[in-house]
N, CA and C atoms as a LAMMPS dump frame, in Angstrom:
ITEM: TIMESTEP
0
ITEM: NUMBER OF ATOMS
555
ITEM: BOX BOUNDS ff ff ff
-5.0000000000000000e+02 5.0000000000000000e+02
-5.0000000000000000e+02 5.0000000000000000e+02
-5.0000000000000000e+02 5.0000000000000000e+02
ITEM: ATOMS id mol type element x y z
1 1 1 N 0.849 -1.176 0
2 1 2 C 0 0 0
3 1 3 C 0.894 1.238 0
4 2 1 N 0.667 2.117 -0.933
5 2 2 C 1.477 3.318 -1.085
6 2 3 C 0.839 4.482 -0.327
7 3 1 N 1.467 4.902 0.785
8 3 2 C 0.93 5.99 1.59
9 3 3 C 1.383 7.357 1.108
10 4 1 N 2.604 7.434 0.595
11 4 2 C 3.205 8.709 0.192
12 4 3 C 3.245 8.793 -1.331
13 5 1 N 3.147 9.996 -1.858
14 5 2 C 3.214 10.202 -3.302
15 5 3 C 4.527 9.696 -3.874
16 6 1 N 4.48 9.313 -5.125
17 6 2 C 5.69 8.984 -5.882
18 6 3 C 5.573 9.684 -7.227
19 7 1 N 6.56 9.552 -8.067
20 7 2 C 6.484 10.147 -9.406
21 7 3 C 5.387 9.472 -10.242
22 8 1 N 4.994 8.249 -9.842
23 8 2 C 3.986 7.504 -10.597
24 8 3 C 2.552 7.844 -10.216
25 9 1 N 2.337 8.405 -9.016
26 9 2 C 0.966 8.709 -8.612
27 9 3 C 0.876 9.201 -7.178
28 10 1 N -0.334 9.506 -6.786
29 10 2 C -0.593 9.984 -5.432
30 10 3 C -0.68 8.816 -4.474
31 11 1 N -0.249 9.052 -3.227
32 11 2 C -0.379 8.053 -2.174
33 11 3 C -1.703 8.234 -1.451
34 12 1 N -2.022 7.253 -0.603
35 12 2 C -3.298 7.278 0.111
36 12 3 C -3.446 8.502 1.019
37 13 1 N -2.343 8.995 1.575
38 13 2 C -2.419 10.186 2.424
39 13 3 C -2.938 11.38 1.623
40 14 1 N -2.363 11.623 0.466
41 14 2 C -2.811 12.743 -0.375
42 14 3 C -4.242 12.546 -0.851
43 15 1 N -4.575 11.319 -1.218
44 15 2 C -5.93 11.041 -1.7
45 15 3 C -6.949 11.303 -0.584
46 16 1 N -6.673 10.791 0.608
47 16 2 C -7.599 10.982 1.732
48 16 3 C -7.725 12.463 2.094
49 17 1 N -6.603 13.171 2.178
50 17 2 C -6.652 14.59 2.534
51 17 3 C -7.345 15.413 1.442
52 18 1 N -7.151 15.043 0.197
53 18 2 C -7.811 15.741 -0.907
54 18 3 C -9.326 15.658 -0.762
55 19 1 N -9.845 14.443 -0.564
56 19 2 C -11.296 14.267 -0.501
57 19 3 C -11.882 14.793 0.805
58 20 1 N -11.15 14.678 1.91
59 20 2 C -11.621 15.275 3.162
60 20 3 C -11.683 16.8 3.041
61 21 1 N -10.652 17.386 2.432
62 21 2 C -10.641 18.84 2.231
63 21 3 C -11.761 19.255 1.277
64 22 1 N -11.997 18.462 0.227
65 22 2 C -13.082 18.776 -0.715
66 22 3 C -14.428 18.789 0.008
67 23 1 N -14.683 17.773 0.816
68 23 2 C -15.924 17.724 1.59
69 23 3 C -15.989 18.901 2.564
70 24 1 N -14.859 19.215 3.18
71 24 2 C -14.808 20.338 4.106
72 24 3 C -15.109 21.667 3.448
73 25 1 N -14.578 21.875 2.253
74 25 2 C -14.848 23.116 1.524
75 25 3 C -16.334 23.231 1.222
76 26 1 N -16.962 22.142 0.819
77 26 2 C -18.401 22.169 0.532
78 26 3 C -19.196 22.509 1.791
79 27 1 N -18.839 21.894 2.908
80 27 2 C -19.509 22.184 4.183
81 27 3 C -19.342 23.656 4.556
82 28 1 N -18.121 24.153 4.417
83 28 2 C -17.861 25.538 4.802
84 28 3 C -18.599 26.521 3.889
85 29 1 N -18.609 26.258 2.583
86 29 2 C -19.336 27.139 1.671
87 29 3 C -20.836 27.107 1.97
88 30 1 N -21.363 25.91 2.18
89 30 2 C -22.796 25.774 2.462
90 30 3 C -23.182 26.529 3.732
91 31 1 N -22.47 26.292 4.824
92 31 2 C -22.837 26.945 6.092
93 31 3 C -22.58 28.444 6.039
94 32 1 N -21.505 28.856 5.369
95 32 2 C -21.213 30.281 5.255
96 32 3 C -22.258 31.021 4.44
97 33 1 N -22.625 30.453 3.285
98 33 2 C -23.653 31.097 2.461
99 33 3 C -25.02 31.034 3.136
100 34 1 N -25.288 29.971 3.871
101 34 2 C -26.557 29.88 4.605
102 34 3 C -26.645 30.992 5.643
103 35 1 N -25.543 31.243 6.328
104 35 2 C -25.522 32.329 7.311
105 35 3 C -25.731 33.681 6.626
106 36 1 N -25.079 33.887 5.482
107 36 2 C -25.257 35.149 4.74
108 36 3 C -26.701 35.341 4.296
109 37 1 N -27.316 34.282 3.756
110 37 2 C -28.699 34.383 3.279
111 37 3 C -29.657 34.668 4.428
112 38 1 N -29.44 34.017 5.563
113 38 2 C -30.299 34.263 6.725
114 38 3 C -30.135 35.698 7.209
115 39 1 N -28.897 36.185 7.203
116 39 2 C -28.653 37.567 7.612
117 39 3 C -29.336 38.566 6.693
118 40 1 N -29.257 38.309 5.377
119 40 2 C -29.894 39.208 4.415
120 40 3 C -31.419 39.175 4.532
121 41 1 N -31.96 38.037 4.961
122 41 2 C -33.408 37.914 5.141
123 41 3 C -33.862 38.46 6.497
124 42 1 N -32.916 38.9 7.321
125 42 2 C -33.264 39.439 8.63
126 42 3 C -33.557 38.378 9.673
127 43 1 N -33.187 37.138 9.397
128 43 2 C -33.426 36.036 10.334
129 43 3 C -32.212 35.899 11.262
130 44 1 N -32.227 36.663 12.331
131 44 2 C -31.071 36.715 13.23
132 44 3 C -30.759 35.363 13.876
133 45 1 N -31.777 34.655 14.324
134 45 2 C -31.55 33.365 14.995
135 45 3 C -30.991 32.335 14.008
136 46 1 N -31.548 32.3 12.797
137 46 2 C -31.057 31.362 11.782
138 46 3 C -29.632 31.708 11.378
139 47 1 N -29.33 33.016 11.272
140 47 2 C -27.969 33.441 10.938
141 47 3 C -26.994 33.022 12.029
142 48 1 N -27.379 33.24 13.273
143 48 2 C -26.509 32.876 14.397
144 48 3 C -26.264 31.367 14.434
145 49 1 N -27.32 30.586 14.172
146 49 2 C -27.163 29.122 14.184
147 49 3 C -26.254 28.666 13.051
148 50 1 N -26.458 29.198 11.84
149 50 2 C -25.615 28.816 10.696
150 50 3 C -24.182 29.274 10.907
151 51 1 N -24.007 30.472 11.453
152 51 2 C -22.654 30.97 11.694
153 51 3 C -21.969 30.151 12.793
154 52 1 N -22.74 29.712 13.789
155 52 2 C -22.178 28.839 14.822
156 52 3 C -21.672 27.535 14.236
157 53 1 N -22.45 26.959 13.311
158 53 2 C -22.004 25.736 12.622
159 53 3 C -20.784 26.012 11.761
160 54 1 N -20.805 27.126 11.036
161 54 2 C -19.688 27.485 10.166
162 54 3 C -18.388 27.621 10.974
163 55 1 N -18.471 28.3 12.083
164 55 2 C -17.29 28.508 12.929
165 55 3 C -16.843 27.193 13.561
166 56 1 N -17.78 26.397 14.042
167 56 2 C -17.436 25.11 14.656
168 56 3 C -16.792 24.158 13.654
169 57 1 N -17.429 24.003 12.483
170 57 2 C -16.837 23.152 11.452
171 57 3 C -15.472 23.699 11.034
172 58 1 N -15.367 25.017 10.922
173 58 2 C -14.097 25.629 10.534
174 58 3 C -12.985 25.31 11.512
175 59 1 N -13.302 25.326 12.81
176 59 2 C -12.277 25.015 13.816
177 59 3 C -11.784 23.581 13.674
178 60 1 N -12.699 22.667 13.381
179 60 2 C -12.331 21.259 13.221
180 60 3 C -11.62 21.033 11.884
181 61 1 N -12.168 21.608 10.825
182 61 2 C -11.628 21.384 9.49
183 61 3 C -10.303 22.104 9.252
184 62 1 N -10.008 23.125 10.041
185 62 2 C -8.742 23.842 9.872
186 62 3 C -7.558 22.879 9.938
187 63 1 N -7.646 21.901 10.808
188 63 2 C -6.551 20.926 10.93
189 63 3 C -6.416 20.088 9.659
190 64 1 N -7.541 19.709 9.068
191 64 2 C -7.512 18.943 7.822
192 64 3 C -6.964 19.808 6.693
193 65 1 N -7.415 21.058 6.622
194 65 2 C -6.943 21.958 5.578
195 65 3 C -5.436 22.192 5.706
196 66 1 N -4.96 22.41 6.925
197 66 2 C -3.523 22.621 7.122
198 66 3 C -2.73 21.364 6.788
199 67 1 N -3.264 20.197 7.146
200 67 2 C -2.594 18.934 6.795
201 67 3 C -2.556 18.766 5.282
202 68 1 N -3.642 19.127 4.603
203 68 2 C -3.698 19.029 3.137
204 68 3 C -2.635 19.912 2.501
205 69 1 N -2.521 21.138 2.991
206 69 2 C -1.538 22.083 2.452
207 69 3 C -0.126 21.568 2.712
208 70 1 N 0.159 21.165 3.95
209 70 2 C 1.497 20.681 4.299
210 70 3 C 1.868 19.438 3.506
211 71 1 N 0.943 18.493 3.398
212 71 2 C 1.227 17.246 2.678
213 71 3 C 1.496 17.512 1.205
214 72 1 N 0.823 18.505 0.655
215 72 2 C 1.01 18.819 -0.761
216 72 3 C 2.435 19.283 -1.042
217 73 1 N 3.016 20.018 -0.114
218 73 2 C 4.361 20.549 -0.336
219 73 3 C 5.46 19.663 0.259
220 74 1 N 5.106 18.777 1.176
221 74 2 C 6.11 17.931 1.827
222 74 3 C 6.412 16.66 1.042
223 75 1 N 5.53 16.276 0.152
224 75 2 C 5.695 15.028 -0.594
225 75 3 C 6.124 15.313 -2.031
226 76 1 N 6.702 14.292 -2.674
227 76 2 C 7.001 14.474 -4.1
228 76 3 C 5.708 14.641 -4.887
229 77 1 N 5.794 15.365 -5.995
230 77 2 C 4.622 15.542 -6.856
231 77 3 C 4.658 14.487 -7.949
232 78 1 N 3.546 13.834 -8.196
233 78 2 C 3.505 12.89 -9.315
234 78 3 C 3.82 13.609 -10.63
235 79 1 N 4.382 12.876 -11.56
236 79 2 C 4.691 13.457 -12.867
237 79 3 C 3.406 13.978 -13.494
238 80 1 N 3.465 15.171 -14.08
239 80 2 C 2.248 15.715 -14.695
240 80 3 C 1.838 14.906 -15.929
241 81 1 N 0.546 14.933 -16.183
242 81 2 C 0.007 14.292 -17.381
243 81 3 C 0.477 15.104 -18.592
244 82 1 N 0.812 14.43 -19.66
245 82 2 C 1.251 15.11 -20.884
246 82 3 C 0.112 15.955 -21.444
247 83 1 N 0.365 17.252 -21.558
248 83 2 C -0.588 18.173 -22.166
249 83 3 C 0.168 19.43 -22.577
250 84 1 N -0.481 20.313 -23.283
251 84 2 C 0.161 21.537 -23.757
252 84 3 C 0.713 22.34 -22.577
253 85 1 N 1.845 22.988 -22.799
254 85 2 C 2.512 23.757 -21.739
255 85 3 C 1.587 24.791 -21.083
256 86 1 N 0.793 25.555 -21.835
257 86 2 C -0.105 26.512 -21.164
258 86 3 C -1.089 25.83 -20.203
259 87 1 N -1.551 24.639 -20.544
260 87 2 C -2.466 23.919 -19.653
261 87 3 C -1.733 23.409 -18.409
262 88 1 N -0.467 23.031 -18.551
263 88 2 C 0.322 22.632 -17.382
264 88 3 C 0.508 23.807 -16.435
265 89 1 N 0.781 24.986 -16.991
266 89 2 C 0.95 26.192 -16.175
267 89 3 C -0.367 26.542 -15.482
268 90 1 N -1.476 26.487 -16.225
269 90 2 C -2.79 26.772 -15.65
270 90 3 C -3.123 25.78 -14.536
271 91 1 N -2.771 24.526 -14.736
272 91 2 C -2.994 23.497 -13.713
273 91 3 C -2.216 23.818 -12.438
274 92 1 N -0.954 24.199 -12.6
275 92 2 C -0.127 24.524 -11.432
276 92 3 C -0.659 25.764 -10.711
277 93 1 N -1.06 26.775 -11.467
278 93 2 C -1.604 27.999 -10.869
279 93 3 C -2.88 27.682 -10.088
280 94 1 N -3.736 26.849 -10.672
281 94 2 C -4.985 26.478 -10.01
282 94 3 C -4.702 25.712 -8.723
283 95 1 N -3.792 24.741 -8.776
284 95 2 C -3.46 23.93 -7.596
285 95 3 C -2.896 24.808 -6.472
286 96 1 N -1.886 25.6 -6.786
287 96 2 C -1.265 26.436 -5.752
288 96 3 C -2.228 27.531 -5.287
289 97 1 N -3.059 28.042 -6.204
290 97 2 C -4.049 29.048 -5.83
291 97 3 C -5.079 28.508 -4.861
292 98 1 N -5.538 27.276 -5.091
293 98 2 C -6.491 26.667 -4.156
294 98 3 C -5.875 26.485 -2.776
295 99 1 N -4.635 26.023 -2.739
296 99 2 C -3.976 25.836 -1.443
297 99 3 C -3.771 27.167 -0.733
298 100 1 N -3.395 28.21 -1.484
299 100 2 C -3.233 29.539 -0.889
300 100 3 C -4.57 30.077 -0.382
301 101 1 N -5.626 29.898 -1.17
302 101 2 C -6.953 30.366 -0.742
303 101 3 C -7.413 29.641 0.518
304 102 1 N -7.129 28.338 0.609
305 102 2 C -7.457 27.594 1.836
306 102 3 C -6.696 28.161 3.03
307 103 1 N -5.414 28.46 2.825
308 103 2 C -4.609 29.014 3.912
309 103 3 C -5.153 30.373 4.35
310 104 1 N -5.548 31.188 3.377
311 104 2 C -6.142 32.487 3.707
312 104 3 C -7.388 32.293 4.569
313 105 1 N -8.22 31.307 4.225
314 105 2 C -9.442 31.057 4.991
315 105 3 C -9.123 30.587 6.407
316 106 1 N -8.143 29.704 6.525
317 106 2 C -7.781 29.151 7.833
318 106 3 C -7.223 30.238 8.756
319 107 1 N -6.589 31.243 8.179
320 107 2 C -6.049 32.338 8.993
321 107 3 C -7.105 33.418 9.232
322 108 1 N -7.788 33.833 8.163
323 108 2 C -8.708 34.969 8.287
324 108 3 C -9.988 34.636 9.049
325 109 1 N -10.453 33.381 8.969
326 109 2 C -11.672 33.015 9.685
327 109 3 C -11.55 33.186 11.189
328 110 1 N -10.596 32.489 11.82
329 110 2 C -10.438 32.672 13.268
330 110 3 C -10.095 34.112 13.646
331 111 1 N -9.288 34.765 12.806
332 111 2 C -8.912 36.148 13.088
333 111 3 C -10.135 37.069 13.079
334 112 1 N -11.081 36.808 12.173
335 112 2 C -12.302 37.617 12.128
336 112 3 C -13.126 37.441 13.399
337 113 1 N -13.211 36.202 13.887
338 113 2 C -13.968 35.943 15.119
339 113 3 C -13.249 36.58 16.309
340 114 1 N -11.96 36.286 16.447
341 114 2 C -11.209 36.791 17.598
342 114 3 C -11.125 38.306 17.629
343 115 1 N -10.855 38.934 16.484
344 115 2 C -10.724 40.394 16.465
345 115 3 C -12.071 41.068 16.705
346 116 1 N -13.152 40.301 16.559
347 116 2 C -14.475 40.808 16.901
348 116 3 C -14.742 40.748 18.399
349 117 1 N -13.75 40.266 19.15
350 117 2 C -13.872 40.211 20.604
351 117 3 C -14.543 38.953 21.122
352 118 1 N -14.615 37.909 20.278
353 118 2 C -15.297 36.68 20.686
354 118 3 C -14.333 35.504 20.682
355 119 1 N -14.659 34.526 21.502
356 119 2 C -13.945 33.248 21.477
357 119 3 C -14.53 32.398 20.357
358 120 1 N -13.787 31.39 19.93
359 120 2 C -14.288 30.448 18.931
360 120 3 C -14.95 29.309 19.688
361 121 1 N -16.272 29.252 19.598
362 121 2 C -17.056 28.226 20.276
363 121 3 C -17.152 27.025 19.331
364 122 1 N -16.698 25.866 19.774
365 122 2 C -16.682 24.672 18.928
366 122 3 C -17.784 23.715 19.389
367 123 1 N -18.912 23.759 18.667
368 123 2 C -20.074 22.891 18.917
369 123 3 C -20.512 22.898 20.383
370 124 1 N -20.34 24.01 21.067
371 124 2 C -20.695 24.156 22.481
372 124 3 C -19.982 23.143 23.379
373 125 1 N -18.877 22.567 22.871
374 125 2 C -18.098 21.616 23.669
375 125 3 C -16.946 22.308 24.387
376 126 1 N -16.315 23.243 23.691
377 126 2 C -15.224 24.023 24.275
378 126 3 C -15.073 25.298 23.451
379 127 1 N -14.304 26.223 23.976
380 127 2 C -14.081 27.492 23.285
381 127 3 C -12.591 27.771 23.22
382 128 1 N -12.178 28.361 22.119
383 128 2 C -10.789 28.796 21.951
384 128 3 C -10.803 30.299 22.194
385 129 1 N -10.192 30.744 23.302
386 129 2 C -10.305 32.156 23.671
387 129 3 C -9.596 33.084 22.679
388 130 1 N -10.096 34.304 22.623
389 130 2 C -9.497 35.31 21.747
390 130 3 C -8.177 35.817 22.324
391 131 1 N -7.18 36.027 21.474
392 131 2 C -5.93 36.612 21.958
393 131 3 C -6.015 38.137 22.078
394 132 1 N -7.128 38.732 21.639
395 132 2 C -7.293 40.178 21.697
396 132 3 C -7.966 40.563 23.008
397 133 1 N -7.445 41.609 23.655
398 133 2 C -8.027 42.081 24.912
399 133 3 C -9.378 42.746 24.672
400 134 1 N -9.477 43.466 23.563
401 134 2 C -10.725 44.138 23.189
402 134 3 C -10.928 43.969 21.683
403 135 1 N -12.115 44.319 21.234
404 135 2 C -12.409 44.264 19.796
405 135 3 C -11.416 45.149 19.048
406 136 1 N -10.871 44.624 17.948
407 136 2 C -9.919 45.374 17.131
408 136 3 C -10.544 45.562 15.748
409 137 1 N -11.143 46.725 15.542
410 137 2 C -11.915 46.978 14.321
411 137 3 C -11.06 46.899 13.058
412 138 1 N -9.839 47.413 13.098
413 138 2 C -8.964 47.385 11.924
414 138 3 C -8.622 45.964 11.498
415 139 1 N -8.221 45.132 12.444
416 139 2 C -7.897 43.732 12.151
417 139 3 C -9.16 42.998 11.728
418 140 1 N -10.278 43.3 12.387
419 140 2 C -11.538 42.64 12.066
420 140 3 C -11.948 42.905 10.608
421 141 1 N -11.888 44.145 10.182
422 141 2 C -12.268 44.494 8.806
423 141 3 C -11.326 43.838 7.796
424 142 1 N -10.027 43.83 8.086
425 142 2 C -9.06 43.186 7.195
426 142 3 C -9.332 41.688 7.104
427 143 1 N -9.575 41.048 8.238
428 143 2 C -9.849 39.606 8.251
429 143 3 C -11.135 39.284 7.494
430 144 1 N -12.158 40.087 7.677
431 144 2 C -13.42 39.867 6.958
432 144 3 C -13.226 40.025 5.448
433 145 1 N -12.462 41.026 5.046
434 145 2 C -12.188 41.238 3.622
435 145 3 C -11.395 40.077 3.043
436 146 1 N -10.354 39.649 3.74
437 146 2 C -9.548 38.517 3.271
438 146 3 C -10.386 37.244 3.19
439 147 1 N -11.289 37.06 4.15
440 147 2 C -12.144 35.876 4.15
441 147 3 C -13.078 35.884 2.934
442 148 1 N -13.603 37.044 2.596
443 148 2 C -14.475 37.156 1.415
444 148 3 C -13.68 36.926 0.136
445 149 1 N -12.483 37.497 0.038
446 149 2 C -11.633 37.287 -1.144
447 149 3 C -11.265 35.81 -1.267
448 150 1 N -10.9 35.19 -0.147
449 150 2 C -10.552 33.768 -0.157
450 150 3 C -11.718 32.897 -0.582
451 151 1 N -12.91 33.228 -0.119
452 151 2 C -14.112 32.463 -0.484
453 151 3 C -14.332 32.494 -1.986
454 152 1 N -14.28 33.697 -2.581
455 152 2 C -14.539 33.808 -4.015
456 152 3 C -13.392 33.218 -4.829
457 153 1 N -12.176 33.302 -4.308
458 153 2 C -11.043 32.659 -4.989
459 153 3 C -11.24 31.146 -5.004
460 154 1 N -11.681 30.587 -3.883
461 154 2 C -11.938 29.138 -3.824
462 154 3 C -13.022 28.758 -4.821
463 155 1 N -14.095 29.531 -4.883
464 155 2 C -15.18 29.211 -5.811
465 155 3 C -14.68 29.245 -7.255
466 156 1 N -13.933 30.273 -7.624
467 156 2 C -13.423 30.394 -8.996
468 156 3 C -12.429 29.278 -9.318
469 157 1 N -11.471 29.06 -8.418
470 157 2 C -10.437 28.05 -8.665
471 157 3 C -11.01 26.636 -8.605
472 158 1 N -11.938 26.407 -7.698
473 158 2 C -12.569 25.093 -7.608
474 158 3 C -13.383 24.797 -8.873
475 159 1 N -14.031 25.807 -9.402
476 159 2 C -14.767 25.639 -10.655
477 159 3 C -13.817 25.247 -11.783
478 160 1 N -12.681 25.928 -11.879
479 160 2 C -11.683 25.59 -12.901
480 160 3 C -11.154 24.176 -12.681
481 161 1 N -10.925 23.816 -11.426
482 161 2 C -10.408 22.488 -11.082
483 161 3 C -11.395 21.386 -11.502
484 162 1 N -12.669 21.585 -11.196
485 162 2 C -13.689 20.592 -11.548
486 162 3 C -13.85 20.507 -13.067
487 163 1 N -13.88 21.653 -13.735
488 163 2 C -13.998 21.634 -15.197
489 163 3 C -12.805 20.928 -15.841
490 164 1 N -11.609 21.177 -15.323
491 164 2 C -10.421 20.507 -15.865
492 164 3 C -10.489 19.001 -15.621
493 165 1 N -10.975 18.614 -14.456
494 165 2 C -11.117 17.187 -14.153
495 165 3 C -12.113 16.538 -15.111
496 166 1 N -13.223 17.211 -15.362
497 166 2 C -14.206 16.693 -16.315
498 166 3 C -13.617 16.591 -17.719
499 167 1 N -12.837 17.575 -18.117
500 167 2 C -12.167 17.543 -19.42
501 167 3 C -11.264 16.319 -19.519
502 168 1 N -10.456 16.111 -18.485
503 168 2 C -9.537 14.958 -18.487
504 168 3 C -10.301 13.638 -18.487
505 169 1 N -11.404 13.576 -17.737
506 169 2 C -12.152 12.322 -17.622
507 169 3 C -12.988 12.025 -18.87
508 170 1 N -13.605 13.044 -19.443
509 170 2 C -14.566 12.8 -20.515
510 170 3 C -13.994 13.01 -21.927
511 171 1 N -13.057 13.913 -22.068
512 171 2 C -12.517 14.201 -23.396
513 171 3 C -11.158 13.528 -23.597
514 172 1 N -10.216 13.831 -22.692
515 172 2 C -8.858 13.288 -22.841
516 172 3 C -8.781 11.806 -22.47
517 173 1 N -9.586 11.412 -21.494
518 173 2 C -9.573 10.03 -20.986
519 173 3 C -8.141 9.57 -20.68
520 174 1 N -7.445 10.409 -19.913
521 174 2 C -6.024 10.158 -19.647
522 174 3 C -5.714 9.665 -18.234
523 175 1 N -6.741 9.345 -17.447
524 175 2 C -6.521 8.758 -16.132
525 175 3 C -6.245 9.733 -15.002
526 176 1 N -6.438 11.029 -15.243
527 176 2 C -6.165 12.007 -14.182
528 176 3 C -7.075 11.773 -12.977
529 177 1 N -8.344 11.588 -13.207
530 177 2 C -9.266 11.355 -12.09
531 177 3 C -8.914 10.075 -11.351
532 178 1 N -8.555 9.049 -12.068
533 178 2 C -8.189 7.767 -11.452
534 178 3 C -7.016 7.933 -10.485
535 179 1 N -6.096 8.858 -10.798
536 179 2 C -4.931 9.079 -9.917
537 179 3 C -5.35 9.585 -8.54
538 180 1 N -6.512 10.276 -8.463
539 180 2 C -6.969 10.797 -7.177
540 180 3 C -8.023 9.9 -6.534
541 181 1 N -8.269 8.752 -7.145
542 181 2 C -9.219 7.791 -6.568
543 181 3 C -8.527 6.569 -5.987
544 182 1 N -7.346 6.252 -6.475
545 182 2 C -6.657 5.041 -6.007
546 182 3 C -5.154 5.221 -6.133
547 183 1 N -4.45 4.827 -5.08
548 183 2 C -2.981 4.922 -5.1
549 183 3 C -2.396 3.796 -5.945
550 184 1 N -1.323 4.149 -6.651
551 184 2 C -0.606 3.134 -7.443
552 184 3 C 0.405 2.435 -6.545
553 185 1 N 0.516 1.14 -6.726
554 185 2 C 1.499 0.384 -5.939
555 185 3 C 2.873 0.517 -6.555
């Protein structure tokens, strides 16, 4: 069983972290947008509940996201699939952009909560206290802006990533999707 990446393909660690992070991104987008929609509709209780879930899931998923980012750079990269040079460059930009956007979210999310003068409440089981003595409006606004930029970057880059995967699976039929479904021995 191949746990670590090789030049021939991804290992089980990368495959597991990829799919866990993918599920995590979907959860975070869903709960975050649900909180926004409830807020825009004036439903304060629904917004608070959705935001509580978003923050709680974010605290748990941050570890998976950080592991995904670290594993991506700590392991060898499988040899790229043969394709035109501009598509290889676009693939690399998309991959590194997604990892950077995830890192921005992992940093800006907690910072937005803490700089707002609140602890991070994790499913009402425990709280991670704020390092700020009082609300810091400047840091709070910057964190909120970065979080919004990171969210839209993830949506744009994830869309490109999914479209490229569909292209490889349905048009090129070159095994790219298979590399992220099963490790090569």
